[in-house]
mmCIF file as Biopython writes it, N, C-alpha, C and O atoms, coordinates in Angstrom:
data_model
#
loop_
_atom_site.group_PDB
_atom_site.id
_atom_site.type_symbol
_atom_site.label_atom_id
_atom_site.label_alt_id
_atom_site.label_comp_id
_atom_site.label_asym_id
_atom_site.label_entity_id
_atom_site.label_seq_id
_atom_site.pdbx_PDB_ins_code
_atom_site.Cartn_x
_atom_site.Cartn_y
_atom_site.Cartn_z
_atom_site.occupancy
_atom_site.B_iso_or_equiv
_atom_site.auth_seq_id
_atom_site.auth_asym_id
_atom_site.pdbx_PDB_model_num
ATOM 1   N N  . UNK A ? 1  ? -13.552 -0.302  4.741   1.0 0.0 1  A 1 
ATOM 2   C CA . UNK A ? 1  ? -12.167 -0.431  4.333   1.0 0.0 1  A 1 
ATOM 3   C C  . UNK A ? 1  ? -12.129 -0.898  2.879   1.0 0.0 1  A 1 
ATOM 4   O O  . UNK A ? 1  ? -12.853 -1.812  2.483   1.0 0.0 1  A 1 
ATOM 5   N N  . UNK A ? 2  ? -11.295 -0.269  2.120   1.0 0.0 2  A 1 
ATOM 6   C CA . UNK A ? 2  ? -11.166 -0.579  0.684   1.0 0.0 2  A 1 
ATOM 7   C C  . UNK A ? 2  ? -10.262 -1.785  0.480   1.0 0.0 2  A 1 
ATOM 8   O O  . UNK A ? 2  ? -9.387  -2.068  1.298   1.0 0.0 2  A 1 
ATOM 9   N N  . UNK A ? 3  ? -10.487 -2.491  -0.623  1.0 0.0 3  A 1 
ATOM 10  C CA . UNK A ? 3  ? -9.624  -3.613  -0.975  1.0 0.0 3  A 1 
ATOM 11  C C  . UNK A ? 3  ? -8.386  -3.084  -1.705  1.0 0.0 3  A 1 
ATOM 12  O O  . UNK A ? 3  ? -8.353  -1.944  -2.169  1.0 0.0 3  A 1 
ATOM 13  N N  . UNK A ? 4  ? -7.382  -3.939  -1.789  1.0 0.0 4  A 1 
ATOM 14  C CA . UNK A ? 4  ? -6.162  -3.549  -2.510  1.0 0.0 4  A 1 
ATOM 15  C C  . UNK A ? 4  ? -6.501  -3.207  -3.952  1.0 0.0 4  A 1 
ATOM 16  O O  . UNK A ? 4  ? -5.937  -2.268  -4.512  1.0 0.0 4  A 1 
ATOM 17  N N  . UNK A ? 5  ? -7.405  -3.948  -4.553  1.0 0.0 5  A 1 
ATOM 18  C CA . UNK A ? 5  ? -7.803  -3.702  -5.954  1.0 0.0 5  A 1 
ATOM 19  C C  . UNK A ? 5  ? -8.444  -2.324  -6.105  1.0 0.0 5  A 1 
ATOM 20  O O  . UNK A ? 5  ? -8.156  -1.615  -7.070  1.0 0.0 5  A 1 
ATOM 21  N N  . UNK A ? 6  ? -9.307  -1.936  -5.166  1.0 0.0 6  A 1 
ATOM 22  C CA . UNK A ? 6  ? -9.935  -0.618  -5.233  1.0 0.0 6  A 1 
ATOM 23  C C  . UNK A ? 6  ? -8.886  0.483   -5.105  1.0 0.0 6  A 1 
ATOM 24  O O  . UNK A ? 6  ? -8.952  1.495   -5.802  1.0 0.0 6  A 1 
ATOM 25  N N  . UNK A ? 7  ? -7.921  0.282   -4.214  1.0 0.0 7  A 1 
ATOM 26  C CA . UNK A ? 7  ? -6.854  1.265   -4.047  1.0 0.0 7  A 1 
ATOM 27  C C  . UNK A ? 7  ? -6.010  1.353   -5.320  1.0 0.0 7  A 1 
ATOM 28  O O  . UNK A ? 7  ? -5.649  2.449   -5.749  1.0 0.0 7  A 1 
ATOM 29  N N  . UNK A ? 8  ? -5.693  0.202   -5.925  1.0 0.0 8  A 1 
ATOM 30  C CA . UNK A ? 8  ? -4.932  0.192   -7.179  1.0 0.0 8  A 1 
ATOM 31  C C  . UNK A ? 8  ? -5.675  0.933   -8.279  1.0 0.0 8  A 1 
ATOM 32  O O  . UNK A ? 8  ? -5.074  1.728   -9.002  1.0 0.0 8  A 1 
ATOM 33  N N  . UNK A ? 9  ? -6.968  0.685   -8.415  1.0 0.0 9  A 1 
ATOM 34  C CA . UNK A ? 9  ? -7.761  1.351   -9.463  1.0 0.0 9  A 1 
ATOM 35  C C  . UNK A ? 9  ? -7.812  2.850   -9.234  1.0 0.0 9  A 1 
ATOM 36  O O  . UNK A ? 9  ? -7.733  3.622   -10.190 1.0 0.0 9  A 1 
ATOM 37  N N  . UNK A ? 10 ? -7.943  3.278   -7.980  1.0 0.0 10 A 1 
ATOM 38  C CA . UNK A ? 10 ? -7.982  4.712   -7.675  1.0 0.0 10 A 1 
ATOM 39  C C  . UNK A ? 10 ? -6.652  5.369   -8.065  1.0 0.0 10 A 1 
ATOM 40  O O  . UNK A ? 10 ? -6.645  6.444   -8.664  1.0 0.0 10 A 1 
ATOM 41  N N  . UNK A ? 11 ? -5.548  4.736   -7.734  1.0 0.0 11 A 1 
ATOM 42  C CA . UNK A ? 11 ? -4.234  5.279   -8.087  1.0 0.0 11 A 1 
ATOM 43  C C  . UNK A ? 11 ? -4.074  5.334   -9.605  1.0 0.0 11 A 1 
ATOM 44  O O  . UNK A ? 11 ? -3.549  6.310   -10.142 1.0 0.0 11 A 1 
ATOM 45  N N  . UNK A ? 12 ? -4.523  4.292   -10.290 1.0 0.0 12 A 1 
ATOM 46  C CA . UNK A ? 12 ? -4.419  4.273   -11.749 1.0 0.0 12 A 1 
ATOM 47  C C  . UNK A ? 12 ? -5.261  5.392   -12.373 1.0 0.0 12 A 1 
ATOM 48  O O  . UNK A ? 12 ? -4.809  6.050   -13.310 1.0 0.0 12 A 1 
ATOM 49  N N  . UNK A ? 13 ? -6.473  5.614   -11.868 1.0 0.0 13 A 1 
ATOM 50  C CA . UNK A ? 13 ? -7.324  6.677   -12.384 1.0 0.0 13 A 1 
ATOM 51  C C  . UNK A ? 13 ? -6.746  8.062   -12.117 1.0 0.0 13 A 1 
ATOM 52  O O  . UNK A ? 13 ? -6.802  8.936   -12.982 1.0 0.0 13 A 1 
ATOM 53  N N  . UNK A ? 14 ? -6.198  8.265   -10.938 1.0 0.0 14 A 1 
ATOM 54  C CA . UNK A ? 14 ? -5.716  9.581   -10.539 1.0 0.0 14 A 1 
ATOM 55  C C  . UNK A ? 14 ? -4.319  9.907   -11.044 1.0 0.0 14 A 1 
ATOM 56  O O  . UNK A ? 14 ? -4.024  11.054  -11.378 1.0 0.0 14 A 1 
ATOM 57  N N  . UNK A ? 15 ? -3.445  8.877   -11.099 1.0 0.0 15 A 1 
ATOM 58  C CA . UNK A ? 15 ? -2.030  9.140   -11.374 1.0 0.0 15 A 1 
ATOM 59  C C  . UNK A ? 15 ? -1.488  8.424   -12.611 1.0 0.0 15 A 1 
ATOM 60  O O  . UNK A ? 15 ? -0.365  8.695   -13.038 1.0 0.0 15 A 1 
ATOM 61  N N  . UNK A ? 16 ? -2.270  7.520   -13.188 1.0 0.0 16 A 1 
ATOM 62  C CA . UNK A ? 16 ? -1.890  6.897   -14.440 1.0 0.0 16 A 1 
ATOM 63  C C  . UNK A ? 16 ? -0.915  5.737   -14.374 1.0 0.0 16 A 1 
ATOM 64  O O  . UNK A ? 16 ? -0.341  5.372   -15.400 1.0 0.0 16 A 1 
ATOM 65  N N  . UNK A ? 17 ? -0.709  5.153   -13.226 1.0 0.0 17 A 1 
ATOM 66  C CA . UNK A ? 17 ? 0.147   3.957   -13.145 1.0 0.0 17 A 1 
ATOM 67  C C  . UNK A ? 17 ? -0.473  2.966   -12.172 1.0 0.0 17 A 1 
ATOM 68  O O  . UNK A ? 17 ? -1.310  3.331   -11.346 1.0 0.0 17 A 1 
ATOM 69  N N  . UNK A ? 18 ? -0.057  1.718   -12.276 1.0 0.0 18 A 1 
ATOM 70  C CA . UNK A ? 18 ? -0.582  0.664   -11.412 1.0 0.0 18 A 1 
ATOM 71  C C  . UNK A ? 18 ? 0.361   0.493   -10.213 1.0 0.0 18 A 1 
ATOM 72  O O  . UNK A ? 18 ? 1.548   0.214   -10.377 1.0 0.0 18 A 1 
ATOM 73  N N  . UNK A ? 19 ? -0.179  0.663   -9.034  1.0 0.0 19 A 1 
ATOM 74  C CA . UNK A ? 19 ? 0.605   0.465   -7.817  1.0 0.0 19 A 1 
ATOM 75  C C  . UNK A ? 19 ? 0.675   -1.009  -7.493  1.0 0.0 19 A 1 
ATOM 76  O O  . UNK A ? 19 ? -0.311  -1.730  -7.647  1.0 0.0 19 A 1 
ATOM 77  N N  . UNK A ? 20 ? 1.825   -1.460  -7.050  1.0 0.0 20 A 1 
ATOM 78  C CA . UNK A ? 20 ? 1.976   -2.854  -6.650  1.0 0.0 20 A 1 
ATOM 79  C C  . UNK A ? 20 ? 1.365   -3.056  -5.264  1.0 0.0 20 A 1 
ATOM 80  O O  . UNK A ? 20 ? 1.388   -2.151  -4.430  1.0 0.0 20 A 1 
ATOM 81  N N  . UNK A ? 21 ? 0.820   -4.245  -5.027  1.0 0.0 21 A 1 
ATOM 82  C CA . UNK A ? 21 ? 0.189   -4.501  -3.737  1.0 0.0 21 A 1 
ATOM 83  C C  . UNK A ? 21 ? 1.200   -4.422  -2.595  1.0 0.0 21 A 1 
ATOM 84  O O  . UNK A ? 21 ? 0.842   -4.053  -1.477  1.0 0.0 21 A 1 
ATOM 85  N N  . UNK A ? 22 ? 2.454   -4.766  -2.866  1.0 0.0 22 A 1 
ATOM 86  C CA . UNK A ? 22 ? 3.462   -4.700  -1.817  1.0 0.0 22 A 1 
ATOM 87  C C  . UNK A ? 22 ? 3.732   -3.240  -1.404  1.0 0.0 22 A 1 
ATOM 88  O O  . UNK A ? 22 ? 4.084   -2.981  -0.253  1.0 0.0 22 A 1 
ATOM 89  N N  . UNK A ? 23 ? 3.572   -2.299  -2.326  1.0 0.0 23 A 1 
ATOM 90  C CA . UNK A ? 23 ? 3.715   -0.889  -1.969  1.0 0.0 23 A 1 
ATOM 91  C C  . UNK A ? 23 ? 2.592   -0.484  -1.027  1.0 0.0 23 A 1 
ATOM 92  O O  . UNK A ? 23 ? 2.825   0.201   -0.031  1.0 0.0 23 A 1 
ATOM 93  N N  . UNK A ? 24 ? 1.370   -0.909  -1.344  1.0 0.0 24 A 1 
ATOM 94  C CA . UNK A ? 24 ? 0.221   -0.582  -0.516  1.0 0.0 24 A 1 
ATOM 95  C C  . UNK A ? 24 ? 0.398   -1.192  0.876   1.0 0.0 24 A 1 
ATOM 96  O O  . UNK A ? 24 ? 0.136   -0.531  1.881   1.0 0.0 24 A 1 
ATOM 97  N N  . UNK A ? 25 ? 0.838   -2.436  0.936   1.0 0.0 25 A 1 
ATOM 98  C CA . UNK A ? 25 ? 1.057   -3.112  2.214   1.0 0.0 25 A 1 
ATOM 99  C C  . UNK A ? 25 ? 2.132   -2.409  3.032   1.0 0.0 25 A 1 
ATOM 100 O O  . UNK A ? 25 ? 2.008   -2.304  4.252   1.0 0.0 25 A 1 
ATOM 101 N N  . UNK A ? 26 ? 3.174   -1.933  2.386   1.0 0.0 26 A 1 
ATOM 102 C CA . UNK A ? 26 ? 4.254   -1.225  3.071   1.0 0.0 26 A 1 
ATOM 103 C C  . UNK A ? 26 ? 3.741   0.054   3.719   1.0 0.0 26 A 1 
ATOM 104 O O  . UNK A ? 26 ? 4.032   0.318   4.885   1.0 0.0 26 A 1 
ATOM 105 N N  . UNK A ? 27 ? 2.987   0.841   2.978   1.0 0.0 27 A 1 
ATOM 106 C CA . UNK A ? 27 ? 2.454   2.093   3.511   1.0 0.0 27 A 1 
ATOM 107 C C  . UNK A ? 27 ? 1.434   1.819   4.618   1.0 0.0 27 A 1 
ATOM 108 O O  . UNK A ? 27 ? 1.422   2.508   5.638   1.0 0.0 27 A 1 
ATOM 109 N N  . UNK A ? 28 ? 0.583   0.817   4.415   1.0 0.0 28 A 1 
ATOM 110 C CA . UNK A ? 28 ? -0.395  0.476   5.442   1.0 0.0 28 A 1 
ATOM 111 C C  . UNK A ? 28 ? 0.296   0.025   6.727   1.0 0.0 28 A 1 
ATOM 112 O O  . UNK A ? 28 ? -0.164  0.366   7.817   1.0 0.0 28 A 1 
ATOM 113 N N  . UNK A ? 29 ? 1.378   -0.724  6.627   1.0 0.0 29 A 1 
ATOM 114 C CA . UNK A ? 29 ? 2.100   -1.187  7.809   1.0 0.0 29 A 1 
ATOM 115 C C  . UNK A ? 29 ? 2.716   -0.004  8.566   1.0 0.0 29 A 1 
ATOM 116 O O  . UNK A ? 29 ? 2.741   0.000   9.796   1.0 0.0 29 A 1 
ATOM 117 N N  . UNK A ? 30 ? 3.205   0.985   7.841   1.0 0.0 30 A 1 
ATOM 118 C CA . UNK A ? 30 ? 3.779   2.158   8.497   1.0 0.0 30 A 1 
ATOM 119 C C  . UNK A ? 30 ? 2.731   2.938   9.274   1.0 0.0 30 A 1 
ATOM 120 O O  . UNK A ? 30 ? 3.055   3.610   10.254  1.0 0.0 30 A 1 
ATOM 121 N N  . UNK A ? 31 ? 1.480   2.855   8.847   1.0 0.0 31 A 1 
ATOM 122 C CA . UNK A ? 31 ? 0.396   3.551   9.535   1.0 0.0 31 A 1 
ATOM 123 C C  . UNK A ? 31 ? -0.325  2.644   10.525  1.0 0.0 31 A 1 
ATOM 124 O O  . UNK A ? 31 ? -1.341  3.041   11.094  1.0 0.0 31 A 1 
ATOM 125 N N  . UNK A ? 32 ? 0.180   1.439   10.739  1.0 0.0 32 A 1 
ATOM 126 C CA . UNK A ? 32 ? -0.386  0.529   11.724  1.0 0.0 32 A 1 
ATOM 127 C C  . UNK A ? 32 ? -1.681  -0.130  11.310  1.0 0.0 32 A 1 
ATOM 128 O O  . UNK A ? 32 ? -2.487  -0.485  12.170  1.0 0.0 32 A 1 
ATOM 129 N N  . UNK A ? 33 ? -1.908  -0.306  10.010  1.0 0.0 33 A 1 
ATOM 130 C CA . UNK A ? 33 ? -3.164  -0.870  9.526   1.0 0.0 33 A 1 
ATOM 131 C C  . UNK A ? 33 ? -3.086  -2.358  9.228   1.0 0.0 33 A 1 
ATOM 132 O O  . UNK A ? 33 ? -4.097  -2.955  8.860   1.0 0.0 33 A 1 
ATOM 133 N N  . UNK A ? 34 ? -1.925  -2.973  9.375   1.0 0.0 34 A 1 
ATOM 134 C CA . UNK A ? 34 ? -1.827  -4.413  9.122   1.0 0.0 34 A 1 
ATOM 135 C C  . UNK A ? 34 ? -2.080  -5.155  10.426  1.0 0.0 34 A 1 
ATOM 136 O O  . UNK A ? 34 ? -1.737  -4.670  11.505  1.0 0.0 34 A 1 
ATOM 137 N N  . UNK A ? 35 ? -2.677  -6.322  10.318  1.0 0.0 35 A 1 
ATOM 138 C CA . UNK A ? 35 ? -3.045  -7.084  11.493  1.0 0.0 35 A 1 
ATOM 139 C C  . UNK A ? 35 ? -2.040  -8.187  11.841  1.0 0.0 35 A 1 
ATOM 140 O O  . UNK A ? 35 ? -1.922  -8.591  12.998  1.0 0.0 35 A 1 
ATOM 141 N N  . UNK A ? 36 ? -1.321  -8.666  10.822  1.0 0.0 36 A 1 
ATOM 142 C CA . UNK A ? 36 ? -0.384  -9.777  11.042  1.0 0.0 36 A 1 
ATOM 143 C C  . UNK A ? 36 ? 0.691   -9.770  9.976   1.0 0.0 36 A 1 
ATOM 144 O O  . UNK A ? 36 ? 0.629   -9.003  9.015   1.0 0.0 36 A 1 
ATOM 145 N N  . UNK A ? 37 ? 1.672   -10.629 10.157  1.0 0.0 37 A 1 
ATOM 146 C CA . UNK A ? 37 ? 2.731   -10.831 9.154   1.0 0.0 37 A 1 
ATOM 147 C C  . UNK A ? 37 ? 2.376   -12.087 8.384   1.0 0.0 37 A 1 
ATOM 148 O O  . UNK A ? 37 ? 2.018   -13.099 8.987   1.0 0.0 37 A 1 
ATOM 149 N N  . UNK A ? 38 ? 2.466   -12.042 7.085   1.0 0.0 38 A 1 
ATOM 150 C CA . UNK A ? 38 ? 2.129   -13.177 6.234   1.0 0.0 38 A 1 
ATOM 151 C C  . UNK A ? 38 ? 3.016   -14.380 6.572   1.0 0.0 38 A 1 
ATOM 152 O O  . UNK A ? 38 ? 4.220   -14.220 6.777   1.0 0.0 38 A 1 
ATOM 153 N N  . UNK A ? 39 ? 2.436   -15.570 6.631   1.0 0.0 39 A 1 
ATOM 154 C CA . UNK A ? 39 ? 3.240   -16.752 6.988   1.0 0.0 39 A 1 
ATOM 155 C C  . UNK A ? 39 ? 4.295   -17.126 5.939   1.0 0.0 39 A 1 
ATOM 156 O O  . UNK A ? 39 ? 5.269   -17.806 6.262   1.0 0.0 39 A 1 
ATOM 157 N N  . UNK A ? 40 ? 4.114   -16.697 4.711   1.0 0.0 40 A 1 
ATOM 158 C CA . UNK A ? 40 ? 5.087   -17.013 3.660   1.0 0.0 40 A 1 
ATOM 159 C C  . UNK A ? 40 ? 6.125   -15.925 3.453   1.0 0.0 40 A 1 
ATOM 160 O O  . UNK A ? 40 ? 6.886   -15.966 2.486   1.0 0.0 40 A 1 
ATOM 161 N N  . UNK A ? 41 ? 6.162   -14.959 4.348   1.0 0.0 41 A 1 
ATOM 162 C CA . UNK A ? 41 ? 7.131   -13.874 4.231   1.0 0.0 41 A 1 
ATOM 163 C C  . UNK A ? 41 ? 8.541   -14.398 4.501   1.0 0.0 41 A 1 
ATOM 164 O O  . UNK A ? 41 ? 8.768   -15.103 5.485   1.0 0.0 41 A 1 
ATOM 165 N N  . UNK A ? 42 ? 9.473   -14.056 3.636   1.0 0.0 42 A 1 
ATOM 166 C CA . UNK A ? 42 ? 10.822  -14.591 3.711   1.0 0.0 42 A 1 
ATOM 167 C C  . UNK A ? 42 ? 11.574  -14.072 4.939   1.0 0.0 42 A 1 
ATOM 168 O O  . UNK A ? 42 ? 12.136  -14.854 5.705   1.0 0.0 42 A 1 
ATOM 169 N N  . UNK A ? 43 ? 11.579  -12.763 5.118   1.0 0.0 43 A 1 
ATOM 170 C CA . UNK A ? 43 ? 12.273  -12.148 6.255   1.0 0.0 43 A 1 
ATOM 171 C C  . UNK A ? 43 ? 11.301  -11.211 6.966   1.0 0.0 43 A 1 
ATOM 172 O O  . UNK A ? 43 ? 10.940  -10.171 6.416   1.0 0.0 43 A 1 
ATOM 173 N N  . UNK A ? 44 ? 10.874  -11.559 8.172   1.0 0.0 44 A 1 
ATOM 174 C CA . UNK A ? 44 ? 9.875   -10.725 8.869   1.0 0.0 44 A 1 
ATOM 175 C C  . UNK A ? 44 ? 10.353  -9.328  9.235   1.0 0.0 44 A 1 
ATOM 176 O O  . UNK A ? 44 ? 9.537   -8.465  9.559   1.0 0.0 44 A 1 
ATOM 177 N N  . UNK A ? 45 ? 11.665  -9.088  9.191   1.0 0.0 45 A 1 
ATOM 178 C CA . UNK A ? 45 ? 12.183  -7.778  9.610   1.0 0.0 45 A 1 
ATOM 179 C C  . UNK A ? 45 ? 12.275  -6.758  8.473   1.0 0.0 45 A 1 
ATOM 180 O O  . UNK A ? 45 ? 12.482  -5.572  8.728   1.0 0.0 45 A 1 
ATOM 181 N N  . UNK A ? 46 ? 12.126  -7.202  7.228   1.0 0.0 46 A 1 
ATOM 182 C CA . UNK A ? 46 ? 12.217  -6.236  6.128   1.0 0.0 46 A 1 
ATOM 183 C C  . UNK A ? 46 ? 11.303  -6.645  4.985   1.0 0.0 46 A 1 
ATOM 184 O O  . UNK A ? 46 ? 10.848  -7.786  4.908   1.0 0.0 46 A 1 
ATOM 185 N N  . UNK A ? 47 ? 11.045  -5.693  4.102   1.0 0.0 47 A 1 
ATOM 186 C CA . UNK A ? 47 ? 10.181  -5.933  2.942   1.0 0.0 47 A 1 
ATOM 187 C C  . UNK A ? 47 ? 11.041  -6.187  1.706   1.0 0.0 47 A 1 
ATOM 188 O O  . UNK A ? 47 ? 12.112  -5.601  1.550   1.0 0.0 47 A 1 
ATOM 189 N N  . UNK A ? 48 ? 10.555  -7.069  0.832   1.0 0.0 48 A 1 
ATOM 190 C CA . UNK A ? 48 ? 11.262  -7.338  -0.412  1.0 0.0 48 A 1 
ATOM 191 C C  . UNK A ? 48 ? 11.182  -6.132  -1.354  1.0 0.0 48 A 1 
ATOM 192 O O  . UNK A ? 48 ? 12.178  -5.750  -1.970  1.0 0.0 48 A 1 
ATOM 193 N N  . UNK A ? 49 ? 9.983   -5.533  -1.461  1.0 0.0 49 A 1 
ATOM 194 C CA . UNK A ? 49 ? 9.787   -4.395  -2.348  1.0 0.0 49 A 1 
ATOM 195 C C  . UNK A ? 49 ? 9.081   -3.280  -1.565  1.0 0.0 49 A 1 
ATOM 196 O O  . UNK A ? 49 ? 7.857   -3.170  -1.629  1.0 0.0 49 A 1 
ATOM 197 N N  . UNK A ? 50 ? 9.823   -2.462  -0.838  1.0 0.0 50 A 1 
ATOM 198 C CA . UNK A ? 50 ? 9.184   -1.354  -0.140  1.0 0.0 50 A 1 
ATOM 199 C C  . UNK A ? 50 ? 8.682   -0.305  -1.134  1.0 0.0 50 A 1 
ATOM 200 O O  . UNK A ? 50 ? 9.150   -0.240  -2.271  1.0 0.0 50 A 1 
ATOM 201 N N  . UNK A ? 51 ? 7.753   0.489   -0.704  1.0 0.0 51 A 1 
ATOM 202 C CA . UNK A ? 51 ? 7.177   1.504   -1.578  1.0 0.0 51 A 1 
ATOM 203 C C  . UNK A ? 51 ? 8.225   2.574   -1.907  1.0 0.0 51 A 1 
ATOM 204 O O  . UNK A ? 51 ? 8.849   3.117   -0.995  1.0 0.0 51 A 1 
ATOM 205 N N  . UNK A ? 52 ? 8.429   2.884   -3.183  1.0 0.0 52 A 1 
ATOM 206 C CA . UNK A ? 52 ? 9.383   3.940   -3.553  1.0 0.0 52 A 1 
ATOM 207 C C  . UNK A ? 52 ? 8.932   5.294   -3.004  1.0 0.0 52 A 1 
ATOM 208 O O  . UNK A ? 52 ? 7.737   5.569   -2.899  1.0 0.0 52 A 1 
ATOM 209 N N  . UNK A ? 53 ? 9.893   6.117   -2.662  1.0 0.0 53 A 1 
ATOM 210 C CA . UNK A ? 53 ? 9.564   7.415   -2.069  1.0 0.0 53 A 1 
ATOM 211 C C  . UNK A ? 53 ? 8.697   8.261   -2.991  1.0 0.0 53 A 1 
ATOM 212 O O  . UNK A ? 53 ? 7.830   8.993   -2.514  1.0 0.0 53 A 1 
ATOM 213 N N  . UNK A ? 54 ? 8.907   8.177   -4.285  1.0 0.0 54 A 1 
ATOM 214 C CA . UNK A ? 54 ? 8.122   8.968   -5.228  1.0 0.0 54 A 1 
ATOM 215 C C  . UNK A ? 54 ? 6.672   8.535   -5.352  1.0 0.0 54 A 1 
ATOM 216 O O  . UNK A ? 54 ? 5.829   9.318   -5.789  1.0 0.0 54 A 1 
ATOM 217 N N  . UNK A ? 55 ? 6.371   7.301   -4.975  1.0 0.0 55 A 1 
ATOM 218 C CA . UNK A ? 55 ? 5.013   6.770   -5.082  1.0 0.0 55 A 1 
ATOM 219 C C  . UNK A ? 55 ? 4.273   6.792   -3.742  1.0 0.0 55 A 1 
ATOM 220 O O  . UNK A ? 55 ? 3.048   6.671   -3.708  1.0 0.0 55 A 1 
ATOM 221 N N  . UNK A ? 56 ? 5.005   6.945   -2.649  1.0 0.0 56 A 1 
ATOM 222 C CA . UNK A ? 56 ? 4.427   6.878   -1.309  1.0 0.0 56 A 1 
ATOM 223 C C  . UNK A ? 56 ? 3.298   7.894   -1.113  1.0 0.0 56 A 1 
ATOM 224 O O  . UNK A ? 56 ? 2.264   7.563   -0.533  1.0 0.0 56 A 1 
ATOM 225 N N  . UNK A ? 57 ? 3.486   9.109   -1.584  1.0 0.0 57 A 1 
ATOM 226 C CA . UNK A ? 57 ? 2.457   10.141  -1.417  1.0 0.0 57 A 1 
ATOM 227 C C  . UNK A ? 57 ? 1.170   9.762   -2.137  1.0 0.0 57 A 1 
ATOM 228 O O  . UNK A ? 57 ? 0.079   9.993   -1.617  1.0 0.0 57 A 1 
ATOM 229 N N  . UNK A ? 58 ? 1.287   9.182   -3.328  1.0 0.0 58 A 1 
ATOM 230 C CA . UNK A ? 58 ? 0.106   8.765   -4.079  1.0 0.0 58 A 1 
ATOM 231 C C  . UNK A ? 58 ? -0.661  7.660   -3.359  1.0 0.0 58 A 1 
ATOM 232 O O  . UNK A ? 58 ? -1.892  7.670   -3.330  1.0 0.0 58 A 1 
ATOM 233 N N  . UNK A ? 59 ? 0.070   6.711   -2.780  1.0 0.0 59 A 1 
ATOM 234 C CA . UNK A ? 59 ? -0.585  5.627   -2.046  1.0 0.0 59 A 1 
ATOM 235 C C  . UNK A ? 59 ? -1.257  6.185   -0.792  1.0 0.0 59 A 1 
ATOM 236 O O  . UNK A ? 59 ? -2.379  5.795   -0.467  1.0 0.0 59 A 1 
ATOM 237 N N  . UNK A ? 60 ? -0.586  7.087   -0.090  1.0 0.0 60 A 1 
ATOM 238 C CA . UNK A ? 60 ? -1.186  7.690   1.103   1.0 0.0 60 A 1 
ATOM 239 C C  . UNK A ? 60 ? -2.427  8.499   0.733   1.0 0.0 60 A 1 
ATOM 240 O O  . UNK A ? 60 ? -3.414  8.484   1.469   1.0 0.0 60 A 1 
ATOM 241 N N  . UNK A ? 61 ? -2.389  9.200   -0.392  1.0 0.0 61 A 1 
ATOM 242 C CA . UNK A ? 61 ? -3.566  9.956   -0.849  1.0 0.0 61 A 1 
ATOM 243 C C  . UNK A ? 61 ? -4.741  9.022   -1.131  1.0 0.0 61 A 1 
ATOM 244 O O  . UNK A ? 61 ? -5.886  9.348   -0.817  1.0 0.0 61 A 1 
ATOM 245 N N  . UNK A ? 62 ? -4.459  7.869   -1.721  1.0 0.0 62 A 1 
ATOM 246 C CA . UNK A ? 62 ? -5.524  6.901   -1.997  1.0 0.0 62 A 1 
ATOM 247 C C  . UNK A ? 62 ? -6.098  6.357   -0.689  1.0 0.0 62 A 1 
ATOM 248 O O  . UNK A ? 62 ? -7.310  6.178   -0.572  1.0 0.0 62 A 1 
ATOM 249 N N  . UNK A ? 63 ? -5.239  6.094   0.292   1.0 0.0 63 A 1 
ATOM 250 C CA . UNK A ? 63 ? -5.738  5.611   1.581   1.0 0.0 63 A 1 
ATOM 251 C C  . UNK A ? 63 ? -6.582  6.681   2.277   1.0 0.0 63 A 1 
ATOM 252 O O  . UNK A ? 63 ? -7.580  6.364   2.925   1.0 0.0 63 A 1 
ATOM 253 N N  . UNK A ? 64 ? -6.186  7.936   2.141   1.0 0.0 64 A 1 
ATOM 254 C CA . UNK A ? 64 ? -6.998  9.037   2.699   1.0 0.0 64 A 1 
ATOM 255 C C  . UNK A ? 64 ? -8.342  9.132   1.973   1.0 0.0 64 A 1 
ATOM 256 O O  . UNK A ? 64 ? -9.369  9.394   2.599   1.0 0.0 64 A 1 
ATOM 257 N N  . UNK A ? 65 ? -8.334  8.923   0.668   1.0 0.0 65 A 1 
ATOM 258 C CA . UNK A ? 65 ? -9.575  8.981   -0.115  1.0 0.0 65 A 1 
ATOM 259 C C  . UNK A ? 65 ? -10.582 7.965   0.416   1.0 0.0 65 A 1 
ATOM 260 O O  . UNK A ? 65 ? -11.780 8.242   0.457   1.0 0.0 65 A 1 
ATOM 261 N N  . UNK A ? 66 ? -10.103 6.793   0.821   1.0 0.0 66 A 1 
ATOM 262 C CA . UNK A ? 66 ? -10.979 5.752   1.344   1.0 0.0 66 A 1 
ATOM 263 C C  . UNK A ? 66 ? -11.113 5.821   2.872   1.0 0.0 66 A 1 
ATOM 264 O O  . UNK A ? 66 ? -11.619 4.883   3.487   1.0 0.0 66 A 1 
ATOM 265 N N  . UNK A ? 67 ? -10.666 6.918   3.484   1.0 0.0 67 A 1 
ATOM 266 C CA . UNK A ? 67 ? -10.764 7.158   4.933   1.0 0.0 67 A 1 
ATOM 267 C C  . UNK A ? 67 ? -10.113 6.040   5.751   1.0 0.0 67 A 1 
ATOM 268 O O  . UNK A ? 67 ? -10.635 5.628   6.787   1.0 0.0 67 A 1 
ATOM 269 N N  . UNK A ? 68 ? -8.983  5.565   5.276   1.0 0.0 68 A 1 
ATOM 270 C CA . UNK A ? 68 ? -8.274  4.506   6.003   1.0 0.0 68 A 1 
ATOM 271 C C  . UNK A ? 68 ? -7.184  5.092   6.894   1.0 0.0 68 A 1 
ATOM 272 O O  . UNK A ? 68 ? -6.783  4.462   7.872   1.0 0.0 68 A 1 
ATOM 273 N N  . UNK A ? 69 ? -6.704  6.282   6.572   1.0 0.0 69 A 1 
ATOM 274 C CA . UNK A ? 69 ? -5.732  6.971   7.448   1.0 0.0 69 A 1 
ATOM 275 C C  . UNK A ? 69 ? -6.209  8.391   7.639   1.0 0.0 69 A 1 
ATOM 276 O O  . UNK A ? 69 ? -5.561  9.171   8.337   1.0 0.0 69 A 1 
#
């Protein structure tokens, strides 16, 4: 399993922008890859910064590159 930093670097190399870790966490949660909810999360029912629709495909491609989905 790749780290968030490795996923960010892959997205930066392939697409030229830095993905936020909250975007990666949002996409991973949708695919059932998260194990728990962070104890410091403000509202457990929603995300503060969900992944934008235009960036979601790039994050999913990076997760596929690392065989995570």
